[in-house]
N, C-alpha and C positions, 0 to 999 in steps of 0.2 A: 504494500500500500504506500504509494508515493504521495506525500502531502506537503512537499516543499513549494512547488511552483504553481500556486493557485491562491485566490483570494481567501480571506478568512471565512466569509460566508459559505463559499463553495467547499472549503476544507471541513467546516462543521457539518455541512449537509452530507458529504461523503463519509465522514466518520460515523454519523448517525445511521446511515444506510449499512455500513460495515457492521456496526454493533447489532442492529436489529436482525440483519441477515444471518450473522454468525450465531447469535444466541438462539434465534428461532430454529435454526437447523439442528443445533446440538442440545436443545432444551430437555430432551429425555434423559440425557446423561447426567450423572452427578459430577458437576465440574466446578464447584465453588472455589476450591483451591487453585485450579488452573485459571479461572477467571480473575481471582484476586491477583495472581502473579502477572497476568496479561494486562490487567488494569494498571498496575504499577509501571509496567513497561510503556504502556500507551501514554500515561500522564507524563512520564519522563520525556517521551518523544515529543509531546505537545510543548513542553517547556523548552526543549531544544529548538523546535521550530520558531517559537516566539523569540528566543534569544538570537537566532539567526536573522529573523525579520528586523530586529532592532540593530541594524548594521553598524551604526556609528556609536562611538563612545558617548557622545552627548545624548543620543537617544536612549541608550542603555541607562545612563545616569538618571535621566528624567523619568523613565518608566520605573526604575527601582525606587526613586523618591516617591512616586505616585503610589507605589505599593506599601509605603510606610517605613522605608529604611532610613536610617540616620545618614547624614551627609558623608561622613568618613567611610562608612561601610559601603554605601552606594558607589562612592568614587573608587574604592578598592576593587569591588566586583566589576564595575564598568571597565576598568583598565586591565582586567585580568587577561592573561594570554592563554588560558585554558581553552580547550576545544568545546564545541557545542554540547557534546554528550556529557562531558565532565561538568560543565557549568549547569546543565540541566539537573544534575544531582545536587549541586551546591544550592540551586534555587528552590529546592524542595520545600524548605521552611518558609520562604518568602512568597513564592508563587504557589499558594496552597491548593489543596484539592477543592476547597469551596470556591475559590476564584475560577478554577478550571471549569467547575460545574456551572458557575454563573455565566461563563463565556458560551455555554451551550453544549459542552462535551459531556454526555451522559456516561455514568459509570457502567461498565459491562455487568458487574456483579449486581448492582441495583436493578438494572433492567432484567437480568436473569431471574432475580427473586420475584419481581412483579409478574413476569411471564409464567413462572412455575406455580405461583399461587392460584392463577386462574385456570 
């Protein structure tokens, strides 16, 4: 699933289609643990995409400040030379799961639990 070269709205829509299709196909299997692990990977991937989208240091700094980070910490992270995947792990505490859900990315495990209850 390539999610780098598209708009945010299109990316969210494709992600929702992916989640619905995958969970509905495998809903008969007991896969809570697998979905939890896949959710963690997907959220890290989403963080990496947003970090890559904020190309410039100034944009990274501004977005980190908007997420509530202190000046010195935002400056330190914005100027970091770590790669996208590593920074996605660092951003785990700042760019929380609640923020990702608010952006429109549904948790696979949550959707699975809703589908399996019905």
